C-alpha positions in Angstrom: 24.4 24.4 -21.8 20.6 24.2 -21.2 19.5 26.9 -18.6 16.6 25.7 -16.5 14.2 27.5 -14.3 13.7 25.9 -10.8 11.3 23.4 -11.2 9.0 24.8 -8.8 8.9 28.0 -11.0 8.8 26.1 -14.5 6.1 24.0 -13.4 4.2 26.5 -11.2 3.8 24.1 -8.2 2.0 25.7 -5.5 2.1 24.1 -2.1 -0.2 24.9 0.5 1.0 23.7 4.0 -2.5 22.3 4.6 -3.6 21.2 1.0 -0.2 20.1 -0.5 -1.8 20.6 -3.9 0.2 20.9 -7.1 -0.8 23.2 -10.0 1.1 23.5 -13.3 1.8 26.8 -14.8 3.8 25.6 -18.0 5.5 22.3 -19.0 9.0 21.4 -18.2 11.4 21.0 -21.3 14.3 19.2 -19.6 15.7 18.4 -16.3 19.5 18.5 -15.7 21.5 15.8 -14.1 23.0 16.2 -10.9 25.7 14.4 -8.9 28.7 12.5 -9.8 26.9 9.1 -11.1 23.9 7.9 -12.7 22.7 6.0 -9.5 19.8 8.3 -9.0 18.8 9.1 -12.6 16.7 7.5 -15.3 17.1 8.7 -18.7 16.3 6.3 -21.7 17.8 3.4 -19.9 16.4 1.0 -17.2 17.1 -2.5 -16.1 15.3 -5.4 -17.3 14.5 -9.0 -16.1 12.6 -11.1 -18.1 11.1 -14.0 -16.4 8.6 -16.0 -18.0 6.9 -19.2 -17.4 5.5 -20.5 -20.7 6.0 -24.1 -19.7 3.7 -23.4 -16.7 1.4 -21.4 -19.0 1.1 -24.2 -21.6 0.1 -26.5 -18.7 -2.9 -24.4 -17.6 -5.9 -26.4 -18.0 -8.2 -23.1 -17.8 -7.5 -19.5 -17.3 -8.1 -19.6 -13.6 -6.3 -23.1 -12.9 -2.9 -24.1 -13.3 -0.2 -26.1 -11.5 2.4 -23.6 -10.7 6.1 -24.3 -11.7 8.8 -24.3 -9.2 10.3 -20.8 -9.0 13.7 -20.7 -10.7 16.7 -19.6 -8.9 18.5 -18.5 -11.8 18.6 -14.9 -12.9 18.2 -13.8 -16.4 21.6 -13.7 -18.4 20.7 -11.3 -21.4 20.1 -8.2 -19.5 22.4 -5.4 -20.2 21.4 -3.4 -17.1 20.8 0.4 -16.6 24.0 1.7 -17.8 24.2 -0.3 -21.1 20.5 -0.3 -22.1 19.4 2.2 -24.7 15.9 2.6 -25.5 14.4 2.6 -29.1 10.8 2.2 -30.3 10.8 -0.1 -33.4 7.0 0.1 -33.6 6.6 -3.7 -34.1 3.3 -4.2 -32.4 1.4 -7.3 -34.3 -2.0 -5.4 -33.8 -3.0 -1.8 -33.1 -3.1 -1.1 -29.1 -4.8 2.0 -27.7 -4.6 1.8 -23.9 -5.3 0.0 -20.7 -9.1 -0.6 -20.6 -9.6 -2.4 -17.2 -8.4 -4.8 -14.8 -10.4 -7.6 -13.4 -9.8 -9.1 -9.9 -11.2 -12.5 -8.4 -12.3 -12.0 -4.8 -14.6 -13.6 -2.2 -17.1 -10.8 -1.9 -17.2 -8.4 -4.9 -19.7 -5.9 -3.5 -17.7 -5.4 -0.1 -14.4 -5.1 -1.9 -15.7 -2.6 -4.5 -17.1 -0.6 -1.7 -13.9 -0.8 0.2 -11.7 0.3 -2.8 -14.1 3.2 -3.6 -13.5 4.6 0.0 -9.8 4.0 0.0 -9.0 5.3 -3.5 -11.8 7.7 -4.2 -13.2 5.6 -6.9 -16.8 5.6 -8.2 -19.2 2.6 -8.7 -19.8 2.6 -12.6 -21.6 -0.8 -13.4 -22.6 -4.2 -12.0 -23.9 -7.6 -12.9 -25.4 -9.9 -10.2 -28.3 -11.9 -9.3 -30.7 -8.7 -9.6 -29.6 -8.5 -13.2 -30.0 -12.0 -13.9 -26.4 -13.4 -13.5 -26.7 -16.6 -11.7 -23.0 -17.5 -11.8 -21.2 -14.5 -10.3 -21.3 -10.9 -9.1 -19.3 -8.4 -10.6 -18.8 -4.7 -9.7 -17.0 -2.0 -11.9 -15.6 1.0 -10.1 -13.7 3.9 -11.9 -11.5 6.9 -11.3 -10.4 8.8 -14.5 -9.8 6.2 -17.1 -9.0 3.6 -14.5 -11.6 0.8 -14.4 -11.4 -2.2 -11.9 -13.8 -5.1 -12.2 -14.3 -7.0 -8.9 -15.7 -10.4 -9.4 -16.8 -13.0 -6.9 -18.5 -16.4 -7.8 -21.7 -17.7 -6.7 -21.8 -21.3 -5.2 -20.8 -24.0 -7.7 -24.0 -26.0 -7.3 -26.3 -22.8 -7.9 -23.9 -22.1 -11.0 -24.3 -25.5 -12.1 -28.1 -25.5 -12.0 -28.3 -22.2 -13.7 -26.1 -23.6 -16.6 -28.4 -26.7 -17.3 -29.5 -26.3 -21.0 -26.8 -23.6 -21.8 -23.9 -24.2 -23.7 -20.5 -25.1 -22.3 -16.8 -24.6 -23.0 -15.4 -26.8 -25.6 -13.8 -30.0 -24.9 -10.2 -28.6 -24.9 -11.0 -26.2 -22.0 -11.0 -23.3 -24.2 -14.1 -21.0 -24.7 -14.9 -20.9 -28.3 -18.4 -19.7 -28.9 -18.3 -16.8 -31.4 -21.5 -15.0 -30.1 -23.0 -14.7 -26.8 -26.1 -13.2 -25.3 -24.8 -10.6 -22.7 -28.1 -9.4 -21.3 -27.6 -11.5 -18.1 -24.2 -12.9 -18.4 -21.4 -10.2 -19.5 -18.5 -12.9 -19.5 -19.8 -16.3 -20.3 -16.0 -17.7 -20.2 -16.4 -17.1 -16.4 -16.9 -20.4 -14.6 -17.8 -20.4 -10.9 -15.7 -23.7 -10.5 -12.7 -22.1 -12.0 -13.1 -18.7 -10.1 -13.3 -20.7 -6.9 -10.2 -22.4 -7.5 -8.5 -19.2 -8.5 -9.4 -17.5 -5.4 -8.5 -20.4 -3.2 -5.1 -20.4 -4.8 -4.1 -16.9 -5.2 -6.4 -14.9 -2.9 -7.4 -11.4 -4.1 -5.7 -11.4 -7.5 -5.9 -9.9 -11.1 -7.3 -12.8 -13.3 -7.5 -10.4 -16.5 -5.6 -7.4 -17.9 -8.0 -5.6 -20.2 -6.5 -3.8 -23.3 -8.3 -1.6 -25.7 -7.2 -2.7 -29.2 -8.5 -1.6 -32.6 -9.9 -5.1 -33.3 -10.0 -7.6 -30.8 -10.5 -10.4 -33.3 -7.5 -9.5 -35.2 -5.5 -9.0 -32.1 -6.5 -12.5 -31.1 -5.6 -14.0 -34.5 -2.2 -12.3 -34.6 -1.3 -13.3 -31.2 -2.3 -17.1 -31.5 -0.5 -17.1 -34.7 2.7 -16.0 -33.1 2.5 -18.6 -30.3 0.0 -17.0 -27.7 -1.8 -19.6 -25.6 -5.6 -19.1 -26.3 -8.0 -18.8 -23.6 -11.0 -17.3 -25.1 -11.6 -16.9 -28.9 -13.1 -13.7 -30.1 -16.7 -13.3 -29.2 -19.0 -10.5 -30.6 -22.2 -9.2 -28.8 -25.3 -9.7 -31.0 -25.4 -6.1 -32.0 -21.7 -6.1 -33.0 -20.6 -3.2 -30.7 -18.3 -5.2 -28.6 -15.7 -8.0 -29.4 -13.9 -9.7 -26.7 -11.0 -12.2 -26.8 -8.4 -13.7 -24.5 -4.9 -15.2 -24.5 -2.6 -16.1 -21.5 -0.5 -13.4 -20.2 1.4 -15.3 -17.4 0.5 -17.6 -14.7 -3.4 -17.9 -14.6 -3.8 -14.3 -15.7 -5.1 -13.6 -19.1 -4.4 -10.7 -21.7 -8.0 -9.7 -22.5 -8.5 -7.9 -25.8 -11.7 -5.5 -26.1 -12.9 -3.5 -29.1 -16.0 -1.9 -30.4 -18.3 1.0 -29.7 -19.2 -0.1 -26.4 -15.5 -0.1 -25.4 -15.1 3.6 -26.1 -14.9 6.0 -23.0 -18.3 7.4 -23.6 -19.9 4.2 -22.8 -21.5 4.5 -19.4 -22.3 0.7 -18.6 -18.6 -0.5 -19.0 -19.4 -3.5 -21.5 -22.5 -5.2 -22.7 -24.4 -7.2 -19.9 -23.4 -4.8 -17.1 -26.1 -2.4 -15.6 -25.1 1.1 -14.6 -24.6 1.6 -10.8 -25.7 4.6 -9.0 -22.7 6.9 -8.0 -22.1 7.5 -4.3 -23.7 10.6 -3.2 -21.3 13.4 -2.2 -18.4 11.1 -2.9 -14.9 12.4 -2.9 -12.5 11.6 -5.4 -8.6 11.4 -4.9 -7.5 12.4 -8.4 -6.5 9.2 -9.9 -6.4 9.4 -13.5 -5.2 6.5 -15.4 -3.1 3.3 -15.1 0.5 4.0 -15.7 1.9 0.6 -15.9 1.1 -2.9 -14.4 3.8 -5.1 -13.0 4.0 -8.9 -13.3 6.1 -11.3 -11.2 7.3 -14.4 -12.8 9.8 -17.0 -11.8 11.9 -16.8 -15.2 12.0 -13.6 -16.9 13.5 -14.5 -20.3 10.9 -16.9 -21.1 8.1 -14.7 -20.3 9.7 -11.8 -22.0 10.2 -13.8 -25.2 6.7 -15.0 -25.0 5.0 -11.7 -24.6 7.3 -9.9 -27.1 6.5 -12.6 -29.8 2.8 -12.7 -29.1 2.4 -8.9 -29.1 5.3 -7.4 -30.8 5.8 -5.1 -27.8 9.3 -3.6 -27.4 11.6 -3.3 -24.5 11.2 0.0 -22.8 13.5 -0.2 -19.8 15.5 -2.8 -18.0 17.1 -3.2 -14.6 19.3 -5.8 -12.8 20.1 -6.6 -9.4 23.1 -4.4 -9.3 21.0 -1.4 -10.6 18.5 -2.2 -7.8 21.1 -1.9 -5.1 19.1 -3.6 -2.3 21.2 -5.4 0.5 19.2 -8.2 1.6 17.5 -9.3 -1.5 17.3 -8.7 -5.2 15.4 -8.7 -8.5 15.9 -8.3 -12.3 13.2 -6.3 -14.3 12.2 -5.5 -17.8 9.5 -3.3 -19.0 7.6 -4.0 -22.2 5.7 -1.5 -24.1 3.3 -1.1 -26.9 4.0 1.1 -30.0 2.4 4.1 -28.5 3.8 3.2 -25.1 0.6 3.8 -23.3 0.7 0.1 -22.3 3.6 -0.5 -20.0 3.9 -4.1 -18.6 7.0 -4.5 -16.4 8.3 -8.0 -15.4 10.0 -9.0 -12.5 11.9 -12.3 -11.6 13.7 -13.1 -8.3 17.4 -13.3 -7.8 19.1 -15.7 -5.2 21.7 -16.2 -3.1 21.1 -13.1 -0.9 20.4 -13.0 3.0 16.7 -12.6 2.5 14.3 -14.1 0.0 13.6 -11.8 -2.8 10.4 -10.0 -2.5 9.5 -11.3 -5.8 10.3 -15.0 -4.5 7.9 -14.3 -1.5 5.3 -12.9 -3.8 5.4 -16.2 -6.1 5.2 -18.3 -2.7 2.3 -16.3 -1.3 0.4 -16.2 -4.5 1.1 -19.9 -5.5 2.6 -18.7 -8.9 3.2 -15.8 -11.3 0.6 -13.0 -11.2 0.1 -9.2 -11.2 2.1 -7.8 -8.4 1.3 -4.2 -8.4 -0.6 -1.6 -10.6 0.8 1.9 -10.7 -2.1 4.7 -10.6 -1.3 7.9 -11.9 -2.4 11.2 -10.6 -1.8 14.9 -11.4 -1.5 15.9 -7.8 0.3 13.3 -5.6 0.2 15.5 -2.5 -3.5 15.9 -2.4 -4.1 12.0 -3.5 -1.9 10.8 -0.8 -3.2 13.1 1.8 -6.6 11.9 0.9 -5.8 8.3 1.1 -3.9 8.8 4.5 -7.0 10.6 5.8 -9.3 8.0 4.8 -7.1 5.3 6.4 -7.0 7.3 9.6 -10.7 7.1 9.5 -10.7 3.3 9.3 -11.7 2.9 5.5 -8.7 3.2 3.5 -5.5 1.4 2.5 -2.1 1.7 4.5 0.9 3.0 3.0 4.3 1.8 3.2 6.5 3.0 5.9 8.4 6.3 4.7 12.1 6.4 3.8 14.6 7.0 6.6 15.3 10.8 7.3 18.6 10.6 5.6 16.9 10.1 2.4 15.2 13.4 2.5 18.2 15.1 4.0 20.1 14.3 0.7 17.1 14.5 -1.7 17.6 18.0 -3.0 21.3 17.4 -3.5 20.8 14.1 -5.2 18.3 15.5 -7.7 19.3 19.0 -8.0 18.0 22.2 -6.2 16.3 23.3 -9.4 14.2 20.0 -9.5 12.6 20.4 -6.1 12.2 23.4 -3.8 12.8 23.2 -0.1 9.1 23.2 0.5 8.2 20.5 -2.0 11.0 18.2 -0.4 9.4 19.0 3.0 6.0 18.1 1.6 7.4 14.9 0.2 9.0 14.1 3.7 5.8 14.8 5.5 3.6 12.4 3.2 6.5 9.7 2.9 6.5 10.3 -0.9 9.8 9.5 -2.8 11.0 11.5 -5.8 13.5 10.6 -8.6 14.3 12.3 -11.9 15.7 11.6 -15.3 16.9 13.9 -18.0 13.5 14.9 -19.1 11.1 14.8 -16.0 10.4 14.0 -12.3 8.9 11.0 -10.8 7.0 11.2 -7.6 6.1 7.9 -6.1 4.7 5.7 -3.0 3.5 2.2 -2.5 0.6 0.9 -0.5 1.0 -2.1 1.6 -0.6 -5.4 0.3 -4.4 -4.8 -0.1 -5.4 -8.2 1.2 -4.4 -10.6 3.8 -1.6 -12.4 1.6 1.7 -10.2 0.9 0.9 -10.2 -2.8 -1.2 -7.4 -4.5 -0.5 -3.6 -3.9 -0.8 -0.2 -5.6 1.7 2.4 -6.5 0.6 6.1 -6.7 2.8 8.2 -9.0 2.9 11.6 -10.5 5.1 12.3 -13.5 6.2 15.9 -14.2 7.6 17.3 -17.5 8.0 15.6 -20.8 5.4 17.7 -22.5 7.8 19.6 -25.0 8.6 18.0 -28.2 12.4 17.8 -28.4 12.5 18.4 -32.1 10.0 21.1 -32.6 9.8 22.6 -29.1 6.0 22.6 -29.3 4.0 21.5 -26.3 2.6 18.0 -26.5 1.0 15.4 -24.4 3.2 14.0 -21.7 5.4 11.2 -22.9 4.7 7.8 -21.2 7.5 6.8 -18.6 8.5 10.3 -18.0 10.8 10.6 -15.1 11.6 6.9 -15.4 10.7 4.0 -12.9 12.4 5.4 -9.7 15.7 3.7 -9.9 17.0 6.2 -7.4 14.3 5.1 -5.0 14.8 1.3 -5.5 16.8 1.0 -2.3 14.4 2.8 0.0 11.4 1.5 -1.6 12.4 -2.3 -1.4 14.0 -1.8 2.1 10.5 -0.9 3.2 9.2 -4.1 1.7 11.9 -6.2 2.9 11.3 -4.8 6.5 7.6 -5.5 6.0 8.2 -9.1 5.0 10.7 -9.8 7.7 8.3 -8.6 10.4 5.8 -10.9 8.8 8.4 -13.7 8.8 8.0 -14.7 5.1 11.5 -13.9 3.6 13.5 -16.2 5.6 15.7 -18.3 3.5 15.2 -22.0 4.3 17.5 -25.0 3.5 15.7 -25.6 0.2 16.4 -22.2 -0.9 19.8 -22.3 -0.1 20.4 -25.4 -2.1 18.7 -24.0 -5.4 
């Protein structure tokens, strides 16, 4: 039997009634399971639903325009569910993947949204490209916190962009961007089209148009992916000095998977990518402790096709899966699968809606509000979730932040320590979770603390998740201390009911999850 210290002692958590900060004294080796069932626990199993819309993907005329396919009303049939799924890592990547590099969002005004997210999430301006740097086609602002990089991009007028394009090269006849070199001095991303970006924003609202992944070689990644059936969006482009290569293939819907490599992509680069100019940091800016992108979740109408498409193009393996039965919500449901790179630094969960419930699945309302598949949320990892959430709540109270989802019901916290085990959370830690609306879950190796924001824009689509993972820093074979293993503590299966209840109630108040006659017939 494994003898454990209480988590508060094992990890050295120190909670001040004012700061609610967390510090770590030494790593957790293993967390014991408690309770009569696995309902609250995530070990090496998860539920996966795999929704893909390859048919819709192949019909995309350009990476920012497509005709959305009608959402499917059929759940994936190949999922085993939480209790049957066993995680393995076959190391099958087709190309060497390092980590998430950035996420680019199309919006209406990049400067104002970048400023808002800097305030709301404690991020810093890093780089920009706009009229003042010679870019006549779009404005782009890069903000960061830790290794998280968000690129906020807004197109200028189509007529001004067209005039600026006179005499320059254009996309190839098939709608793909195929030039092998570009001059990034004034235009960091020549594959961007003002017309396409306007169409993207009109269709989706504020939404992720590109998920940037740092790879060993962006040209090789593109060649391997396309050879395996990936839909090409931008063939490899190399900057004149060869310090950056960028390529793109379709991810899902109108979102691309952007491969980046080269010296300019390394974290030491202060200007983000070629063509961007360094921005002045905010004076006396407050950071909220956000360190990295933990995972990035996509919503699609049909899971199985998308899973097969992404697994085939990338070689990523299945890391976790959940079915509607695992989720356990009352009024709606979803299926979900998590895909991972060899090193498991890049985690890409996929969700599909289920049907026949009292309310529309939150995934279906997303697909309707977003007009097709896209990035639902991005999980941002912190080493001190109490401090991070306190800062986010304080900024929101001052009128400059993001609103967090309503907290769980009181009974959730009344049974939290019994459910997880009294050696997992101390009474003080559980009280801090309750006061800040943070949810907690655990698996056999670690603890997950999490909370969702409400949608960041007018549409009920994109939102953020703030998480902290505790534990998984001891090698089970050698007992040596290691870097924290990805996915430590799971994905919050024990919290699904409360998390999704909050989303369901939000969408019910908004009146967007009512099942109509058309839905009932599907």
